[in-house]
KOLLUMKOL-32940 format. One record per residue (C-alpha): residue in one letter; x, z, y. Coordinates in steps of 0.5 Angstrom, whole numbers, always signed. Each point is the difference from the previous one (the first is absolute). Layout:
residues N
{residuo->A x->X z->Z y->Y} $
...
//
This chain:
residues 297
{residuo->M x->-13 z->-127 y->-29} $
{residuo->Q x->+5 z->-1 y->-6} $
{residuo->F x->+4 z->+6 y->+3} $
{residuo->I x->-6 z->+5 y->-2} $
{residuo->N x->-2 z->-2 y->-5} $
{residuo->Q x->+7 z->+1 y->-3} $
{residuo->L x->+1 z->+7 y->+4} $
{residuo->I x->-7 z->+2 y->-4} $
{residuo->E x->+2 z->-2 y->-6} $
{residuo->S x->+7 z->+4 y->+1} $
{residuo->F x->-3 z->+6 y->+2} $
{residuo->L x->-5 z->-1 y->-7} $
{residuo->A x->+6 z->-1 y->-3} $
{residuo->V x->+3 z->+7 y->+2} $
{residuo->M x->-6 z->+3 y->+0} $
{residuo->R x->-1 z->-2 y->-8} $
{residuo->T x->+6 z->+4 y->-1} $
{residuo->F x->-1 z->+6 y->+4} $
{residuo->R x->-1 z->+7 y->-4} $
{residuo->F x->-2 z->+7 y->+2} $
{residuo->K x->+8 z->+2 y->+0} $
{residuo->D x->+1 z->-6 y->+6} $
{residuo->A x->-5 z->+3 y->+4} $
{residuo->V x->+3 z->+8 y->+0} $
{residuo->D x->+6 z->-4 y->+2} $
{residuo->I x->-3 z->-4 y->+6} $
{residuo->I x->-3 z->+8 y->+2} $
{residuo->A x->+7 z->+3 y->-1} $
{residuo->I x->+4 z->-4 y->+3} $
{residuo->G x->-5 z->-1 y->+6} $
{residuo->L x->-1 z->+8 y->+1} $
{residuo->I x->+9 z->+0 y->+0} $
{residuo->I x->+0 z->-6 y->+6} $
{residuo->F x->-6 z->+6 y->+3} $
{residuo->Y x->+4 z->+5 y->+0} $
{residuo->I x->+6 z->-3 y->+2} $
{residuo->T x->-3 z->-2 y->+6} $
{residuo->K x->-4 z->+6 y->+1} $
{residuo->L x->+8 z->+3 y->+0} $
{residuo->V x->+2 z->-4 y->+5} $
{residuo->R x->-5 z->-1 y->+5} $
{residuo->E x->+1 z->+4 y->+7} $
{residuo->T x->+8 z->+2 y->-2} $
{residuo->R x->+6 z->-3 y->+1} $
{residuo->A x->+0 z->-2 y->-7} $
{residuo->V x->-5 z->-7 y->+3} $
{residuo->Q x->+6 z->-2 y->+5} $
{residuo->L x->+5 z->-1 y->-6} $
{residuo->V x->-5 z->-4 y->-5} $
{residuo->K x->+1 z->-4 y->+7} $
{residuo->G x->+7 z->-1 y->+0} $
{residuo->I x->+0 z->-1 y->-8} $
{residuo->F x->-5 z->-5 y->+1} $
{residuo->V x->+4 z->-3 y->+5} $
{residuo->L x->+5 z->-1 y->-4} $
{residuo->L x->-4 z->-3 y->-6} $
{residuo->I x->-2 z->-6 y->+6} $
{residuo->L x->+8 z->+0 y->+1} $
{residuo->Y x->+1 z->-1 y->-7} $
{residuo->G x->-4 z->-6 y->-1} $
{residuo->A x->+2 z->-2 y->+7} $
{residuo->A x->+7 z->+0 y->-3} $
{residuo->N x->-2 z->-4 y->-7} $
{residuo->L x->-3 z->-4 y->+4} $
{residuo->F x->+4 z->-3 y->+5} $
{residuo->N x->+7 z->+2 y->-5} $
{residuo->F x->+3 z->+5 y->+5} $
{residuo->T x->+5 z->+3 y->-6} $
{residuo->M x->+4 z->+5 y->+2} $
{residuo->M x->-7 z->+3 y->+2} $
{residuo->T x->-3 z->-1 y->-7} $
{residuo->V x->+5 z->+3 y->-3} $
{residuo->L x->+0 z->+6 y->+5} $
{residuo->L x->-8 z->+1 y->-1} $
{residuo->N x->+0 z->-1 y->-8} $
{residuo->R x->+6 z->+6 y->+0} $
{residuo->F x->-5 z->+4 y->+3} $
{residuo->F x->-7 z->-1 y->-3} $
{residuo->E x->+5 z->+0 y->-7} $
{residuo->F x->-1 z->+7 y->+2} $
{residuo->A x->-6 z->+0 y->+4} $
{residuo->V x->-3 z->+5 y->-5} $
{residuo->I x->+5 z->+6 y->+1} $
{residuo->V x->+0 z->-1 y->+7} $
{residuo->L x->-8 z->+0 y->+0} $
{residuo->F x->+1 z->+7 y->-2} $
{residuo->I x->+5 z->+2 y->+4} $
{residuo->I x->-4 z->-3 y->+6} $
{residuo->F x->-6 z->+3 y->-2} $
{residuo->Q x->+2 z->+6 y->-3} $
{residuo->P x->-5 z->+5 y->+5} $
{residuo->E x->-5 z->-4 y->-1} $
{residuo->I x->+1 z->-1 y->-8} $
{residuo->R x->+1 z->+9 y->+0} $
{residuo->K x->-6 z->+0 y->+4} $
{residuo->F x->-4 z->-4 y->-4} $
{residuo->L x->+2 z->+4 y->-7} $
{residuo->E x->-1 z->+7 y->+3} $
{residuo->Q x->-8 z->-3 y->+2} $
{residuo->L x->+0 z->-2 y->-7} $
{residuo->G x->+3 z->+6 y->-4} $
{residuo->R x->-5 z->+4 y->+4} $
{residuo->S x->-6 z->-3 y->-1} $
{residuo->N x->-6 z->+5 y->-3} $
{residuo->Y x->-2 z->-5 y->-4} $
{residuo->T x->+7 z->-2 y->-2} $
{residuo->Y x->+1 z->+9 y->-2} $
{residuo->R x->-6 z->+0 y->-3} $
{residuo->R x->+1 z->-5 y->-6} $
{residuo->I x->+6 z->+2 y->-1} $
{residuo->K x->-2 z->+7 y->+0} $
{residuo->D x->-7 z->-1 y->-5} $
{residuo->M x->+5 z->-3 y->-5} $
{residuo->V x->+5 z->+5 y->+0} $
{residuo->T x->-4 z->+6 y->+1} $
{residuo->G x->-8 z->-2 y->-2} $
{residuo->G x->-2 z->+1 y->+7} $
{residuo->G x->-1 z->+6 y->+3} $
{residuo->G x->+1 z->+5 y->+7} $
{residuo->D x->+7 z->+0 y->+3} $
{residuo->E x->+2 z->+6 y->-2} $
{residuo->N x->+4 z->+1 y->+8} $
{residuo->L x->-8 z->+1 y->+3} $
{residuo->P x->-2 z->+7 y->-1} $
{residuo->A x->+7 z->+3 y->+4} $
{residuo->V x->-1 z->-6 y->+6} $
{residuo->G x->-7 z->+3 y->+0} $
{residuo->K x->+1 z->+8 y->+0} $
{residuo->Y x->+5 z->-1 y->+5} $
{residuo->L x->-4 z->-5 y->+5} $
{residuo->S x->-3 z->+5 y->+4} $
{residuo->I x->+7 z->+3 y->+1} $
{residuo->Y x->+2 z->-6 y->+3} $
{residuo->V x->-6 z->-2 y->+4} $
{residuo->E x->+0 z->+7 y->+3} $
{residuo->A x->+7 z->+0 y->+2} $
{residuo->I x->-1 z->-8 y->+2} $
{residuo->M x->-5 z->+3 y->+5} $
{residuo->T x->+3 z->+5 y->+2} $
{residuo->L x->+7 z->-5 y->+2} $
{residuo->H x->-5 z->-4 y->+4} $
{residuo->E x->-4 z->+6 y->+4} $
{residuo->K x->+8 z->+2 y->+3} $
{residuo->K x->+2 z->-8 y->+0} $
{residuo->T x->+6 z->+1 y->-4} $
{residuo->G x->+2 z->-7 y->-3} $
{residuo->A x->+0 z->+0 y->-8} $
{residuo->L x->+1 z->-6 y->-4} $
{residuo->I x->-3 z->+3 y->-9} $
{residuo->V x->+0 z->-6 y->-5} $
{residuo->F x->-4 z->+1 y->-6} $
{residuo->E x->+4 z->-3 y->-5} $
{residuo->R x->-5 z->-3 y->-6} $
{residuo->R x->+3 z->-5 y->-5} $
{residuo->T x->+6 z->-3 y->+4} $
{residuo->R x->+5 z->+5 y->-1} $
{residuo->L x->+4 z->+1 y->+6} $
{residuo->G x->+6 z->+3 y->-3} $
{residuo->D x->+4 z->-4 y->+5} $
{residuo->I x->-3 z->+2 y->+6} $
{residuo->A x->+0 z->+7 y->-2} $
{residuo->S x->+8 z->+0 y->-1} $
{residuo->T x->+0 z->-2 y->+8} $
{residuo->G x->-2 z->+8 y->+1} $
{residuo->T x->+0 z->+7 y->-3} $
{residuo->V x->-3 z->+1 y->-6} $
{residuo->I x->-5 z->+6 y->-1} $
{residuo->N x->-5 z->-1 y->-6} $
{residuo->A x->-4 z->+7 y->+4} $
{residuo->V x->-7 z->+1 y->-1} $
{residuo->P x->-3 z->-1 y->+6} $
{residuo->S x->-3 z->+4 y->+6} $
{residuo->I x->-2 z->-1 y->+7} $
{residuo->M x->+5 z->+5 y->+2} $
{residuo->M x->+5 z->-4 y->-3} $
{residuo->I x->-2 z->-7 y->+1} $
{residuo->G x->+0 z->+3 y->+9} $
{residuo->N x->+8 z->+2 y->-1} $
{residuo->V x->+2 z->-7 y->-3} $
{residuo->F x->-4 z->-4 y->+6} $
{residuo->F x->+2 z->+5 y->+6} $
{residuo->N x->+3 z->-4 y->+6} $
{residuo->K x->+6 z->+5 y->-1} $
{residuo->A x->+1 z->+0 y->-8} $
{residuo->P x->+5 z->-4 y->-3} $
{residuo->L x->-4 z->-4 y->-4} $
{residuo->H x->-6 z->-2 y->+5} $
{residuo->D x->+3 z->-7 y->+1} $
{residuo->G x->-1 z->-2 y->-6} $
{residuo->A x->-6 z->-2 y->-5} $
{residuo->M x->-3 z->+6 y->-6} $
{residuo->I x->+0 z->-3 y->-7} $
{residuo->V x->-6 z->+2 y->-3} $
{residuo->R x->+0 z->-1 y->-9} $
{residuo->D x->-5 z->+3 y->-4} $
{residuo->G x->-3 z->+5 y->+6} $
{residuo->K x->+7 z->+3 y->+1} $
{residuo->V x->+4 z->-1 y->+6} $
{residuo->Y x->+7 z->-4 y->-4} $
{residuo->A x->+3 z->+0 y->+7} $
{residuo->A x->+1 z->-1 y->+6} $
{residuo->G x->+4 z->-3 y->+7} $
{residuo->C x->-1 z->-8 y->-4} $
{residuo->I x->+2 z->-5 y->+4} $
{residuo->L x->-5 z->-6 y->-2} $
{residuo->P x->+0 z->-7 y->+1} $
{residuo->L x->-2 z->-3 y->+6} $
{residuo->T x->-5 z->-6 y->+0} $
{residuo->H x->+2 z->-7 y->+2} $
{residuo->D x->-6 z->-2 y->+2} $
{residuo->N x->+0 z->+2 y->+7} $
{residuo->K x->-5 z->-6 y->+2} $
{residuo->H x->-7 z->+3 y->-4} $
{residuo->V x->+3 z->+8 y->+3} $
{residuo->D x->-3 z->+3 y->+6} $
{residuo->D x->+5 z->+0 y->+6} $
{residuo->N x->-1 z->+8 y->+1} $
{residuo->L x->+1 z->+2 y->-7} $
{residuo->G x->+7 z->+3 y->+0} $
{residuo->T x->+5 z->+0 y->-5} $
{residuo->R x->-3 z->+6 y->-6} $
{residuo->H x->-6 z->-5 y->+0} $
{residuo->R x->+4 z->-6 y->-1} $
{residuo->A x->+3 z->+3 y->-6} $
{residuo->A x->-6 z->+3 y->-3} $
{residuo->I x->-3 z->-8 y->+0} $
{residuo->G x->+7 z->-1 y->-2} $
{residuo->V x->+0 z->+3 y->-6} $
{residuo->S x->-7 z->-1 y->-2} $
{residuo->E x->+2 z->-7 y->+0} $
{residuo->V x->+5 z->+1 y->-6} $
{residuo->S x->-4 z->+5 y->-3} $
{residuo->D x->-7 z->+3 y->-2} $
{residuo->A x->+2 z->+6 y->+3} $
{residuo->V x->-5 z->+3 y->+6} $
{residuo->V x->+3 z->+2 y->+6} $
{residuo->V x->-4 z->+5 y->+5} $
{residuo->V x->+3 z->+1 y->+7} $
{residuo->V x->+0 z->+5 y->+6} $
{residuo->S x->+1 z->-4 y->+7} $
{residuo->E x->+5 z->+5 y->+3} $
{residuo->E x->-3 z->-3 y->+6} $
{residuo->T x->-8 z->+1 y->+0} $
{residuo->G x->+0 z->+4 y->-7} $
{residuo->A x->-5 z->-6 y->-3} $
{residuo->V x->+1 z->-1 y->-8} $
{residuo->S x->+1 z->-6 y->-3} $
{residuo->I x->+0 z->-3 y->-7} $
{residuo->A x->+5 z->-6 y->-3} $
{residuo->L x->-2 z->-3 y->-6} $
{residuo->N x->+2 z->-8 y->-3} $
{residuo->G x->+3 z->-1 y->+8} $
{residuo->E x->-5 z->+1 y->+4} $
{residuo->I x->-3 z->+7 y->+4} $
{residuo->S x->-5 z->+2 y->+3} $
{residuo->R x->-1 z->+7 y->+4} $
{residuo->N x->-4 z->+5 y->+4} $
{residuo->Y x->-1 z->+4 y->-7} $
{residuo->T x->-5 z->+7 y->+1} $
{residuo->R x->+1 z->+5 y->-5} $
{residuo->E x->-6 z->-3 y->-4} $
{residuo->T x->+1 z->-8 y->-1} $
{residuo->L x->+8 z->+3 y->-2} $
{residuo->T x->-3 z->+4 y->-5} $
{residuo->S x->-5 z->-5 y->-2} $
{residuo->T x->+6 z->-6 y->+0} $
{residuo->L x->+6 z->+4 y->-3} $
{residuo->T x->-5 z->+3 y->-6} $
{residuo->R x->-2 z->-8 y->-1} $
{residuo->L x->+7 z->-2 y->+1} $
{residuo->L x->+4 z->+5 y->-4} $
{residuo->I x->-5 z->+2 y->-6} $
{residuo->Q x->-6 z->-5 y->-1} $
{residuo->E x->+3 z->-6 y->+2} $
{residuo->E x->+1 z->-1 y->-9} $
{residuo->A x->-8 z->+1 y->+0} $
{residuo->K x->-1 z->-6 y->+6} $
{residuo->P x->+6 z->-4 y->+0} $
{residuo->K x->-5 z->-4 y->+4} $
{residuo->E x->+0 z->+5 y->+7} $
{residuo->K x->+8 z->-2 y->+0} $
{residuo->F x->-1 z->-6 y->+4} $
{residuo->S x->-6 z->+2 y->+3} $
{residuo->F x->+4 z->+6 y->+3} $
{residuo->L x->-1 z->-3 y->+7} $
{residuo->K x->-7 z->-1 y->+0} $
{residuo->N x->-2 z->+7 y->-3} $
{residuo->V x->+5 z->+4 y->+4} $
{residuo->R x->-5 z->-4 y->+7} $
{residuo->K x->-6 z->+2 y->-4} $
{residuo->E x->+2 z->+8 y->+0} $
{residuo->K x->+3 z->+0 y->+7} $
{residuo->S x->-7 z->-3 y->+2} $
{residuo->G x->-4 z->+5 y->-4} $
{residuo->S x->+3 z->+6 y->+2} $
{residuo->E x->+0 z->-2 y->+8} $
{residuo->Q x->-8 z->+0 y->-1} $
//
């Protein structure tokens, strides 16, 4: 009973000195821990975290049983632990920072502070040529010609564009068809669309590493589409060479079997209307399913 009373008194003593900034501090630390856990969950980083815990247990045991050599060795390791952790978790840290930097909320807040609000000057250009891209994609779909078109948004893909051939041309149905013609030298790579124009073609995209959640029937073209959508906010359209099916990859997820109507409405929403309705990005797949069910009726 005395222990409980002491515990309650200690808690009340802490609460008397508790301030609003302490609550903010606790919430911030909680969010950091939550996002770190979310970051490493279901990735190879989980195994690395387990390995670090094993080292901590060994370090405690070495101190407990006075294992001099092991204690010195682990001491040296933990002295440089921060640098070691940055090296080990470099892919996960980079992914987290990329996601943070390309979030709609972060962009809008910075943009509003700098410009005082307003629309994106690049959106009219995208809207001007969107029908051309849709028509070209549906032509490729009918001919079962494989294609990979990356619509660049806020994340610039200059490093990926440099792996191909810079074109920077106004799009046309014939030009897009010629790029992806199976005898053309650029047909195996991806096309990068910037500000509505065909910026580059024949580009090499990073493949997704999340093979566990990707359908085994999807080939390299679809895996590349998912891969580039994981490291950027790009909207990626894929036309299957085997079936002609049209798919869209966004934020590491892929939705398949688009019709002309659903492709037009989805690209319009994601490339033109997203600023007005930012939350649609997170209900992307749900909206697509609704559109498909409506078109089938």
